[in-house]
PDB file with one MODEL, atoms N, CA, C and O in Angstrom:
MODEL        1
ATOM      1  N   MET A   1    -119.702 190.144  67.367  1.00  0.00           N
ATOM      2  CA  MET A   1    -121.094 190.486  67.566  1.00  0.00           C
ATOM      3  C   MET A   1    -121.480 191.549  66.542  1.00  0.00           C
ATOM      4  O   MET A   1    -120.716 192.474  66.267  1.00  0.00           O
ATOM      5  N   LEU A   2    -122.635 191.402  66.006  1.00  0.00           N
ATOM      6  CA  LEU A   2    -123.141 192.402  65.087  1.00  0.00           C
ATOM      7  C   LEU A   2    -123.813 193.510  65.875  1.00  0.00           C
ATOM      8  O   LEU A   2    -124.440 193.268  66.907  1.00  0.00           O
ATOM      9  N   ILE A   3    -123.676 194.705  65.385  1.00  0.00           N
ATOM     10  CA  ILE A   3    -124.336 195.841  66.024  1.00  0.00           C
ATOM     11  C   ILE A   3    -125.817 195.791  65.673  1.00  0.00           C
ATOM     12  O   ILE A   3    -126.170 195.695  64.498  1.00  0.00           O
ATOM     13  N   PRO A   4    -126.684 195.856  66.671  1.00  0.00           N
ATOM     14  CA  PRO A   4    -128.115 195.870  66.355  1.00  0.00           C
ATOM     15  C   PRO A   4    -128.513 197.184  65.673  1.00  0.00           C
ATOM     16  O   PRO A   4    -127.875 198.218  65.868  1.00  0.00           O
ATOM     17  N   VAL A   5    -129.555 197.122  64.890  1.00  0.00           N
ATOM     18  CA  VAL A   5    -130.037 198.316  64.203  1.00  0.00           C
ATOM     19  C   VAL A   5    -130.587 199.311  65.212  1.00  0.00           C
ATOM     20  O   VAL A   5    -130.361 200.516  65.097  1.00  0.00           O
ATOM     21  N   ARG A   6    -131.310 198.802  66.198  1.00  0.00           N
ATOM     22  CA  ARG A   6    -131.903 199.656  67.230  1.00  0.00           C
ATOM     23  C   ARG A   6    -131.395 199.252  68.602  1.00  0.00           C
ATOM     24  O   ARG A   6    -130.985 198.112  68.822  1.00  0.00           O
ATOM     25  N   CYS A   7    -131.429 200.204  69.516  1.00  0.00           N
ATOM     26  CA  CYS A   7    -131.051 199.941  70.905  1.00  0.00           C
ATOM     27  C   CYS A   7    -132.048 198.963  71.515  1.00  0.00           C
ATOM     28  O   CYS A   7    -133.252 199.060  71.279  1.00  0.00           O
ATOM     29  N   PHE A   8    -131.535 198.028  72.296  1.00  0.00           N
ATOM     30  CA  PHE A   8    -132.402 197.036  72.928  1.00  0.00           C
ATOM     31  C   PHE A   8    -133.358 197.673  73.936  1.00  0.00           C
ATOM     32  O   PHE A   8    -134.476 197.191  74.119  1.00  0.00           O
ATOM     33  N   THR A   9    -132.930 198.737  74.582  1.00  0.00           N
ATOM     34  CA  THR A   9    -133.710 199.331  75.652  1.00  0.00           C
ATOM     35  C   THR A   9    -134.680 200.398  75.169  1.00  0.00           C
ATOM     36  O   THR A   9    -135.875 200.327  75.457  1.00  0.00           O
ATOM     37  N   CYS A  10    -134.175 201.391  74.433  1.00  0.00           N
ATOM     38  CA  CYS A  10    -135.024 202.531  74.076  1.00  0.00           C
ATOM     39  C   CYS A  10    -135.523 202.502  72.640  1.00  0.00           C
ATOM     40  O   CYS A  10    -136.444 203.245  72.301  1.00  0.00           O
ATOM     41  N   GLY A  11    -134.944 201.671  71.791  1.00  0.00           N
ATOM     42  CA  GLY A  11    -135.388 201.573  70.409  1.00  0.00           C
ATOM     43  C   GLY A  11    -134.805 202.618  69.476  1.00  0.00           C
ATOM     44  O   GLY A  11    -135.230 202.722  68.325  1.00  0.00           O
ATOM     45  N   SER A  12    -133.847 203.389  69.944  1.00  0.00           N
ATOM     46  CA  SER A  12    -133.226 204.418  69.117  1.00  0.00           C
ATOM     47  C   SER A  12    -132.328 203.777  68.060  1.00  0.00           C
ATOM     48  O   SER A  12    -131.737 202.726  68.309  1.00  0.00           O
ATOM     49  N   LEU A  13    -132.220 204.395  66.885  1.00  0.00           N
ATOM     50  CA  LEU A  13    -131.361 203.886  65.827  1.00  0.00           C
ATOM     51  C   LEU A  13    -129.895 204.076  66.196  1.00  0.00           C
ATOM     52  O   LEU A  13    -129.462 205.193  66.480  1.00  0.00           O
ATOM     53  N   ILE A  14    -129.129 202.982  66.192  1.00  0.00           N
ATOM     54  CA  ILE A  14    -127.703 203.072  66.511  1.00  0.00           C
ATOM     55  C   ILE A  14    -126.833 202.334  65.498  1.00  0.00           C
ATOM     56  O   ILE A  14    -125.623 202.560  65.460  1.00  0.00           O
ATOM     57  N   GLY A  15    -127.404 201.472  64.690  1.00  0.00           N
ATOM     58  CA  GLY A  15    -126.628 200.666  63.753  1.00  0.00           C
ATOM     59  C   GLY A  15    -125.858 201.484  62.746  1.00  0.00           C
ATOM     60  O   GLY A  15    -124.777 201.081  62.315  1.00  0.00           O
ATOM     61  N   ASP A  16    -126.393 202.622  62.366  1.00  0.00           N
ATOM     62  CA  ASP A  16    -125.738 203.455  61.363  1.00  0.00           C
ATOM     63  C   ASP A  16    -124.610 204.299  61.944  1.00  0.00           C
ATOM     64  O   ASP A  16    -123.863 204.926  61.193  1.00  0.00           O
ATOM     65  N   LYS A  17    -124.478 204.325  63.239  1.00  0.00           N
ATOM     66  CA  LYS A  17    -123.472 205.163  63.886  1.00  0.00           C
ATOM     67  C   LYS A  17    -122.198 204.405  64.236  1.00  0.00           C
ATOM     68  O   LYS A  17    -121.200 205.023  64.608  1.00  0.00           O
ATOM     69  N   TYR A  18    -122.212 203.097  64.127  1.00  0.00           N
ATOM     70  CA  TYR A  18    -121.080 202.294  64.573  1.00  0.00           C
ATOM     71  C   TYR A  18    -119.812 202.543  63.760  1.00  0.00           C
ATOM     72  O   TYR A  18    -118.737 202.713  64.336  1.00  0.00           O
ATOM     73  N   GLU A  19    -119.916 202.567  62.450  1.00  0.00           N
ATOM     74  CA  GLU A  19    -118.730 202.759  61.614  1.00  0.00           C
ATOM     75  C   GLU A  19    -118.068 204.112  61.882  1.00  0.00           C
ATOM     76  O   GLU A  19    -116.841 204.204  61.941  1.00  0.00           O
ATOM     77  N   GLU A  20    -118.865 205.141  62.040  1.00  0.00           N
ATOM     78  CA  GLU A  20    -118.325 206.467  62.346  1.00  0.00           C
ATOM     79  C   GLU A  20    -117.632 206.453  63.705  1.00  0.00           C
ATOM     80  O   GLU A  20    -116.574 207.059  63.872  1.00  0.00           O
ATOM     81  N   PHE A  21    -118.226 205.763  64.673  1.00  0.00           N
ATOM     82  CA  PHE A  21    -117.641 205.656  66.006  1.00  0.00           C
ATOM     83  C   PHE A  21    -116.280 204.962  65.949  1.00  0.00           C
ATOM     84  O   PHE A  21    -115.310 205.447  66.533  1.00  0.00           O
ATOM     85  N   VAL A  22    -116.208 203.836  65.251  1.00  0.00           N
ATOM     86  CA  VAL A  22    -114.955 203.084  65.151  1.00  0.00           C
ATOM     87  C   VAL A  22    -113.890 203.921  64.445  1.00  0.00           C
ATOM     88  O   VAL A  22    -112.727 203.914  64.849  1.00  0.00           O
ATOM     89  N   LYS A  23    -114.279 204.641  63.390  1.00  0.00           N
ATOM     90  CA  LYS A  23    -113.337 205.481  62.653  1.00  0.00           C
ATOM     91  C   LYS A  23    -112.744 206.561  63.555  1.00  0.00           C
ATOM     92  O   LYS A  23    -111.539 206.811  63.534  1.00  0.00           O
ATOM     93  N   ARG A  24    -113.594 207.187  64.333  1.00  0.00           N
ATOM     94  CA  ARG A  24    -113.122 208.257  65.216  1.00  0.00           C
ATOM     95  C   ARG A  24    -112.207 207.723  66.314  1.00  0.00           C
ATOM     96  O   ARG A  24    -111.205 208.355  66.649  1.00  0.00           O
ATOM     97  N   VAL A  25    -112.542 206.570  66.871  1.00  0.00           N
ATOM     98  CA  VAL A  25    -111.720 205.995  67.935  1.00  0.00           C
ATOM     99  C   VAL A  25    -110.366 205.562  67.378  1.00  0.00           C
ATOM    100  O   VAL A  25    -109.343 205.744  68.039  1.00  0.00           O
ATOM    101  N   LYS A  26    -110.343 204.991  66.167  1.00  0.00           N
ATOM    102  CA  LYS A  26    -109.066 204.594  65.560  1.00  0.00           C
ATOM    103  C   LYS A  26    -108.182 205.797  65.265  1.00  0.00           C
ATOM    104  O   LYS A  26    -106.957 205.677  65.253  1.00  0.00           O
ATOM    105  N   GLU A  27    -108.786 206.949  65.028  1.00  0.00           N
ATOM    106  CA  GLU A  27    -108.019 208.173  64.794  1.00  0.00           C
ATOM    107  C   GLU A  27    -107.466 208.753  66.090  1.00  0.00           C
ATOM    108  O   GLU A  27    -106.697 209.714  66.054  1.00  0.00           O
ATOM    109  N   GLY A  28    -107.845 208.186  67.235  1.00  0.00           N
ATOM    110  CA  GLY A  28    -107.302 208.607  68.509  1.00  0.00           C
ATOM    111  C   GLY A  28    -108.231 209.439  69.366  1.00  0.00           C
ATOM    112  O   GLY A  28    -107.827 209.929  70.421  1.00  0.00           O
ATOM    113  N   GLU A  29    -109.461 209.606  68.935  1.00  0.00           N
ATOM    114  CA  GLU A  29    -110.411 210.403  69.712  1.00  0.00           C
ATOM    115  C   GLU A  29    -110.922 209.592  70.909  1.00  0.00           C
ATOM    116  O   GLU A  29    -111.065 208.371  70.833  1.00  0.00           O
ATOM    117  N   ASP A  30    -111.190 210.280  71.994  1.00  0.00           N
ATOM    118  CA  ASP A  30    -111.743 209.648  73.186  1.00  0.00           C
ATOM    119  C   ASP A  30    -113.114 209.052  72.847  1.00  0.00           C
ATOM    120  O   ASP A  30    -113.940 209.739  72.246  1.00  0.00           O
ATOM    121  N   PRO A  31    -113.382 207.776  73.222  1.00  0.00           N
ATOM    122  CA  PRO A  31    -114.668 207.165  72.875  1.00  0.00           C
ATOM    123  C   PRO A  31    -115.884 207.930  73.387  1.00  0.00           C
ATOM    124  O   PRO A  31    -116.895 208.004  72.689  1.00  0.00           O
ATOM    125  N   GLY A  32    -115.811 208.491  74.570  1.00  0.00           N
ATOM    126  CA  GLY A  32    -116.930 209.257  75.104  1.00  0.00           C
ATOM    127  C   GLY A  32    -117.223 210.503  74.293  1.00  0.00           C
ATOM    128  O   GLY A  32    -118.378 210.824  74.012  1.00  0.00           O
ATOM    129  N   LYS A  33    -116.155 211.205  73.917  1.00  0.00           N
ATOM    130  CA  LYS A  33    -116.330 212.407  73.112  1.00  0.00           C
ATOM    131  C   LYS A  33    -116.796 212.069  71.701  1.00  0.00           C
ATOM    132  O   LYS A  33    -117.567 212.815  71.098  1.00  0.00           O
ATOM    133  N   ALA A  34    -116.323 210.937  71.177  1.00  0.00           N
ATOM    134  CA  ALA A  34    -116.763 210.510  69.843  1.00  0.00           C
ATOM    135  C   ALA A  34    -118.258 210.222  69.840  1.00  0.00           C
ATOM    136  O   ALA A  34    -118.961 210.592  68.900  1.00  0.00           O
ATOM    137  N   LEU A  35    -118.742 209.569  70.880  1.00  0.00           N
ATOM    138  CA  LEU A  35    -120.175 209.286  70.973  1.00  0.00           C
ATOM    139  C   LEU A  35    -120.980 210.568  71.113  1.00  0.00           C
ATOM    140  O   LEU A  35    -122.068 210.685  70.550  1.00  0.00           O
ATOM    141  N   ASP A  36    -120.451 211.528  71.859  1.00  0.00           N
ATOM    142  CA  ASP A  36    -121.139 212.820  71.988  1.00  0.00           C
ATOM    143  C   ASP A  36    -121.257 213.521  70.640  1.00  0.00           C
ATOM    144  O   ASP A  36    -122.315 214.055  70.306  1.00  0.00           O
ATOM    145  N   LYS A  37    -120.171 213.521  69.864  1.00  0.00           N
ATOM    146  CA  LYS A  37    -120.178 214.193  68.569  1.00  0.00           C
ATOM    147  C   LYS A  37    -121.078 213.493  67.558  1.00  0.00           C
ATOM    148  O   LYS A  37    -121.676 214.140  66.698  1.00  0.00           O
ATOM    149  N   ILE A  38    -121.171 212.179  67.664  1.00  0.00           N
ATOM    150  CA  ILE A  38    -122.040 211.419  66.759  1.00  0.00           C
ATOM    151  C   ILE A  38    -123.504 211.630  67.113  1.00  0.00           C
ATOM    152  O   ILE A  38    -124.382 211.491  66.262  1.00  0.00           O
ATOM    153  N   GLY A  39    -123.761 211.963  68.364  1.00  0.00           N
ATOM    154  CA  GLY A  39    -125.135 212.218  68.786  1.00  0.00           C
ATOM    155  C   GLY A  39    -125.745 211.105  69.608  1.00  0.00           C
ATOM    156  O   GLY A  39    -126.965 211.047  69.757  1.00  0.00           O
ATOM    157  N   VAL A  40    -124.920 210.216  70.148  1.00  0.00           N
ATOM    158  CA  VAL A  40    -125.413 209.138  71.004  1.00  0.00           C
ATOM    159  C   VAL A  40    -125.317 209.630  72.440  1.00  0.00           C
ATOM    160  O   VAL A  40    -124.227 209.677  73.012  1.00  0.00           O
ATOM    161  N   LYS A  41    -126.445 209.995  73.021  1.00  0.00           N
ATOM    162  CA  LYS A  41    -126.470 210.610  74.347  1.00  0.00           C
ATOM    163  C   LYS A  41    -126.930 209.649  75.447  1.00  0.00           C
ATOM    164  O   LYS A  41    -126.452 209.729  76.578  1.00  0.00           O
ATOM    165  N   ARG A  42    -127.839 208.757  75.126  1.00  0.00           N
ATOM    166  CA  ARG A  42    -128.394 207.865  76.146  1.00  0.00           C
ATOM    167  C   ARG A  42    -127.392 206.784  76.528  1.00  0.00           C
ATOM    168  O   ARG A  42    -126.693 206.242  75.671  1.00  0.00           O
ATOM    169  N   TYR A  43    -127.326 206.475  77.812  1.00  0.00           N
ATOM    170  CA  TYR A  43    -126.357 205.501  78.282  1.00  0.00           C
ATOM    171  C   TYR A  43    -126.671 204.093  77.798  1.00  0.00           C
ATOM    172  O   TYR A  43    -125.763 203.272  77.669  1.00  0.00           O
ATOM    173  N   CYS A  44    -127.952 203.795  77.523  1.00  0.00           N
ATOM    174  CA  CYS A  44    -128.289 202.461  77.024  1.00  0.00           C
ATOM    175  C   CYS A  44    -127.733 202.254  75.615  1.00  0.00           C
ATOM    176  O   CYS A  44    -127.285 201.159  75.275  1.00  0.00           O
ATOM    177  N   CYS A  45    -127.764 203.296  74.809  1.00  0.00           N
ATOM    178  CA  CYS A  45    -127.214 203.219  73.446  1.00  0.00           C
ATOM    179  C   CYS A  45    -125.688 203.222  73.478  1.00  0.00           C
ATOM    180  O   CYS A  45    -125.038 202.524  72.701  1.00  0.00           O
ATOM    181  N   ARG A  46    -125.136 204.006  74.375  1.00  0.00           N
ATOM    182  CA  ARG A  46    -123.683 204.103  74.475  1.00  0.00           C
ATOM    183  C   ARG A  46    -123.070 202.775  74.884  1.00  0.00           C
ATOM    184  O   ARG A  46    -122.003 202.404  74.396  1.00  0.00           O
ATOM    185  N   ARG A  47    -123.733 202.064  75.772  1.00  0.00           N
ATOM    186  CA  ARG A  47    -123.169 200.799  76.235  1.00  0.00           C
ATOM    187  C   ARG A  47    -123.093 199.766  75.115  1.00  0.00           C
ATOM    188  O   ARG A  47    -122.173 198.949  75.087  1.00  0.00           O
ATOM    189  N   ILE A  48    -124.049 199.796  74.195  1.00  0.00           N
ATOM    190  CA  ILE A  48    -124.022 198.843  73.089  1.00  0.00           C
ATOM    191  C   ILE A  48    -122.823 199.120  72.190  1.00  0.00           C
ATOM    192  O   ILE A  48    -122.132 198.190  71.773  1.00  0.00           O
ATOM    193  N   LEU A  49    -122.573 200.380  71.892  1.00  0.00           N
ATOM    194  CA  LEU A  49    -121.448 200.719  71.026  1.00  0.00           C
ATOM    195  C   LEU A  49    -120.108 200.527  71.731  1.00  0.00           C
ATOM    196  O   LEU A  49    -119.146 200.074  71.112  1.00  0.00           O
ATOM    197  N   LEU A  50    -120.037 200.861  73.004  1.00  0.00           N
ATOM    198  CA  LEU A  50    -118.779 200.746  73.734  1.00  0.00           C
ATOM    199  C   LEU A  50    -118.405 199.305  74.063  1.00  0.00           C
ATOM    200  O   LEU A  50    -117.222 198.969  74.114  1.00  0.00           O
ATOM    201  N   SER A  51    -119.391 198.463  74.284  1.00  0.00           N
ATOM    202  CA  SER A  51    -119.095 197.101  74.724  1.00  0.00           C
ATOM    203  C   SER A  51    -119.023 196.091  73.584  1.00  0.00           C
ATOM    204  O   SER A  51    -118.840 194.899  73.828  1.00  0.00           O
ATOM    205  N   ASN A  52    -119.165 196.547  72.356  1.00  0.00           N
ATOM    206  CA  ASN A  52    -119.103 195.630  71.231  1.00  0.00           C
ATOM    207  C   ASN A  52    -117.685 195.101  71.043  1.00  0.00           C
ATOM    208  O   ASN A  52    -116.711 195.853  71.099  1.00  0.00           O
ATOM    209  N   VAL A  53    -117.591 193.794  70.820  1.00  0.00           N
ATOM    210  CA  VAL A  53    -116.318 193.153  70.526  1.00  0.00           C
ATOM    211  C   VAL A  53    -116.465 192.479  69.178  1.00  0.00           C
ATOM    212  O   VAL A  53    -117.308 191.598  69.008  1.00  0.00           O
ATOM    213  N   ASN A  54    -115.657 192.884  68.229  1.00  0.00           N
ATOM    214  CA  ASN A  54    -115.735 192.321  66.893  1.00  0.00           C
ATOM    215  C   ASN A  54    -114.893 191.047  66.848  1.00  0.00           C
ATOM    216  O   ASN A  54    -113.676 191.117  66.682  1.00  0.00           O
ATOM    217  N   VAL A  55    -115.523 189.901  66.994  1.00  0.00           N
ATOM    218  CA  VAL A  55    -114.821 188.626  67.067  1.00  0.00           C
ATOM    219  C   VAL A  55    -114.828 187.859  65.755  1.00  0.00           C
ATOM    220  O   VAL A  55    -114.229 186.787  65.672  1.00  0.00           O
ATOM    221  N   ILE A  56    -115.486 188.373  64.734  1.00  0.00           N
ATOM    222  CA  ILE A  56    -115.591 187.635  63.489  1.00  0.00           C
ATOM    223  C   ILE A  56    -114.225 187.406  62.853  1.00  0.00           C
ATOM    224  O   ILE A  56    -113.980 186.340  62.289  1.00  0.00           O
ATOM    225  N   ASP A  57    -113.331 188.392  62.936  1.00  0.00           N
ATOM    226  CA  ASP A  57    -112.005 188.243  62.338  1.00  0.00           C
ATOM    227  C   ASP A  57    -111.179 187.168  63.029  1.00  0.00           C
ATOM    228  O   ASP A  57    -110.339 186.531  62.394  1.00  0.00           O
ATOM    229  N   SER A  58    -111.403 186.962  64.308  1.00  0.00           N
ATOM    230  CA  SER A  58    -110.638 185.943  65.027  1.00  0.00           C
ATOM    231  C   SER A  58    -111.271 184.559  64.934  1.00  0.00           C
ATOM    232  O   SER A  58    -110.597 183.569  65.218  1.00  0.00           O
ATOM    233  N   THR A  59    -112.526 184.455  64.551  1.00  0.00           N
ATOM    234  CA  THR A  59    -113.170 183.143  64.452  1.00  0.00           C
ATOM    235  C   THR A  59    -113.168 182.570  63.044  1.00  0.00           C
ATOM    236  O   THR A  59    -113.306 181.357  62.886  1.00  0.00           O
ATOM    237  N   ILE A  60    -113.019 183.390  62.026  1.00  0.00           N
ATOM    238  CA  ILE A  60    -113.039 182.892  60.644  1.00  0.00           C
ATOM    239  C   ILE A  60    -111.953 181.837  60.396  1.00  0.00           C
ATOM    240  O   ILE A  60    -112.248 180.837  59.742  1.00  0.00           O
ATOM    241  N   PRO A  61    -110.716 182.002  60.880  1.00  0.00           N
ATOM    242  CA  PRO A  61    -109.709 180.965  60.615  1.00  0.00           C
ATOM    243  C   PRO A  61    -110.112 179.582  61.132  1.00  0.00           C
ATOM    244  O   PRO A  61    -109.763 178.571  60.521  1.00  0.00           O
ATOM    245  N   TYR A  62    -110.831 179.526  62.233  1.00  0.00           N
ATOM    246  CA  TYR A  62    -111.251 178.234  62.764  1.00  0.00           C
ATOM    247  C   TYR A  62    -112.253 177.557  61.835  1.00  0.00           C
ATOM    248  O   TYR A  62    -112.199 176.342  61.644  1.00  0.00           O
ATOM    249  N   PHE A  63    -113.156 178.328  61.263  1.00  0.00           N
ATOM    250  CA  PHE A  63    -114.126 177.757  60.341  1.00  0.00           C
ATOM    251  C   PHE A  63    -113.466 177.322  59.038  1.00  0.00           C
ATOM    252  O   PHE A  63    -113.895 176.346  58.423  1.00  0.00           O
ATOM    253  N   GLU A  64    -112.428 178.037  58.612  1.00  0.00           N
ATOM    254  CA  GLU A  64    -111.711 177.645  57.403  1.00  0.00           C
ATOM    255  C   GLU A  64    -110.992 176.324  57.616  1.00  0.00           C
ATOM    256  O   GLU A  64    -111.023 175.459  56.741  1.00  0.00           O
ATOM    257  N   VAL A  65    -110.345 176.153  58.765  1.00  0.00           N
ATOM    258  CA  VAL A  65    -109.659 174.899  59.077  1.00  0.00           C
ATOM    259  C   VAL A  65    -110.670 173.771  59.194  1.00  0.00           C
ATOM    260  O   VAL A  65    -110.421 172.662  58.721  1.00  0.00           O
ATOM    261  N   LEU A  66    -111.793 174.039  59.811  1.00  0.00           N
ATOM    262  CA  LEU A  66    -112.834 173.028  59.948  1.00  0.00           C
ATOM    263  C   LEU A  66    -113.344 172.583  58.582  1.00  0.00           C
ATOM    264  O   LEU A  66    -113.574 171.393  58.368  1.00  0.00           O
ATOM    265  N   ALA A  67    -113.524 173.523  57.656  1.00  0.00           N
ATOM    266  CA  ALA A  67    -113.982 173.173  56.311  1.00  0.00           C
ATOM    267  C   ALA A  67    -112.936 172.342  55.578  1.00  0.00           C
ATOM    268  O   ALA A  67    -113.288 171.408  54.858  1.00  0.00           O
ATOM    269  N   GLU A  68    -111.644 172.668  55.751  1.00  0.00           N
ATOM    270  CA  GLU A  68    -110.575 171.882  55.129  1.00  0.00           C
ATOM    271  C   GLU A  68    -110.562 170.460  55.667  1.00  0.00           C
ATOM    272  O   GLU A  68    -110.446 169.504  54.900  1.00  0.00           O
ATOM    273  N   ARG A  69    -110.678 170.318  56.967  1.00  0.00           N
ATOM    274  CA  ARG A  69    -110.680 168.980  57.569  1.00  0.00           C
ATOM    275  C   ARG A  69    -111.895 168.177  57.121  1.00  0.00           C
ATOM    276  O   ARG A  69    -111.808 166.970  56.898  1.00  0.00           O
ATOM    277  N   HIS A  70    -113.011 168.853  56.995  1.00  0.00           N
ATOM    278  CA  HIS A  70    -114.224 168.180  56.547  1.00  0.00           C
ATOM    279  C   HIS A  70    -114.052 167.663  55.114  1.00  0.00           C
ATOM    280  O   HIS A  70    -114.460 166.544  54.805  1.00  0.00           O
ATOM    281  N   SER A  71    -113.456 168.469  54.250  1.00  0.00           N
ATOM    282  CA  SER A  71    -113.244 168.032  52.865  1.00  0.00           C
ATOM    283  C   SER A  71    -112.218 166.914  52.800  1.00  0.00           C
ATOM    284  O   SER A  71    -112.357 166.008  51.979  1.00  0.00           O
ATOM    285  N   GLU A  72    -111.185 166.954  53.648  1.00  0.00           N
ATOM    286  CA  GLU A  72    -110.212 165.861  53.698  1.00  0.00           C
ATOM    287  C   GLU A  72    -110.873 164.569  54.161  1.00  0.00           C
ATOM    288  O   GLU A  72    -110.601 163.499  53.617  1.00  0.00           O
ATOM    289  N   PHE A  73    -111.717 164.665  55.139  1.00  0.00           N
ATOM    290  CA  PHE A  73    -112.417 163.484  55.659  1.00  0.00           C
ATOM    291  C   PHE A  73    -113.316 162.871  54.584  1.00  0.00           C
ATOM    292  O   PHE A  73    -113.363 161.651  54.427  1.00  0.00           O
ATOM    293  N   GLU A  74    -114.027 163.727  53.847  1.00  0.00           N
ATOM    294  CA  GLU A  74    -114.895 163.225  52.783  1.00  0.00           C
ATOM    295  C   GLU A  74    -114.092 162.561  51.677  1.00  0.00           C
ATOM    296  O   GLU A  74    -114.527 161.543  51.140  1.00  0.00           O
ATOM    297  N   SER A  75    -112.922 163.110  51.316  1.00  0.00           N
ATOM    298  CA  SER A  75    -112.115 162.533  50.247  1.00  0.00           C
ATOM    299  C   SER A  75    -111.512 161.198  50.677  1.00  0.00           C
ATOM    300  O   SER A  75    -111.313 160.325  49.833  1.00  0.00           O
ATOM    301  N   GLU A  76    -111.214 161.014  51.964  1.00  0.00           N
ATOM    302  CA  GLU A  76    -110.691 159.751  52.463  1.00  0.00           C
ATOM    303  C   GLU A  76    -111.742 158.653  52.441  1.00  0.00           C
ATOM    304  O   GLU A  76    -111.406 157.478  52.293  1.00  0.00           O
ATOM    305  N   GLN A  77    -112.989 159.014  52.583  1.00  0.00           N
ATOM    306  CA  GLN A  77    -114.068 158.015  52.619  1.00  0.00           C
ATOM    307  C   GLN A  77    -114.446 157.501  51.238  1.00  0.00           C
ATOM    308  O   GLN A  77    -115.048 156.434  51.111  1.00  0.00           O
ATOM    309  N   LEU A  78    -114.098 158.247  50.217  1.00  0.00           N
ATOM    310  CA  LEU A  78    -114.438 157.826  48.853  1.00  0.00           C
ATOM    311  C   LEU A  78    -113.479 156.812  48.389  1.00  0.00           C
ATOM    312  O   LEU A  78    -113.589 156.326  47.263  1.00  0.00           O
TER     313      LEU A  78
ENDMDL
END
């Protein structure tokens, strides 16, 4: 899922804070404290950052295999 530029509920800017949040959490900081330090105080904004699941890395291999099969199918038909 892509991080929205603005919060769905309040319209506050949150898209620019995601990378900093992920960096801090990977360094071992508590996610709640990381959000506090970044300046995300509202619970509607916090839920968007906390509940994000980055699935693009796990789905790309399926699209690559699908593209390979598609090209194989096209070459067999010629």
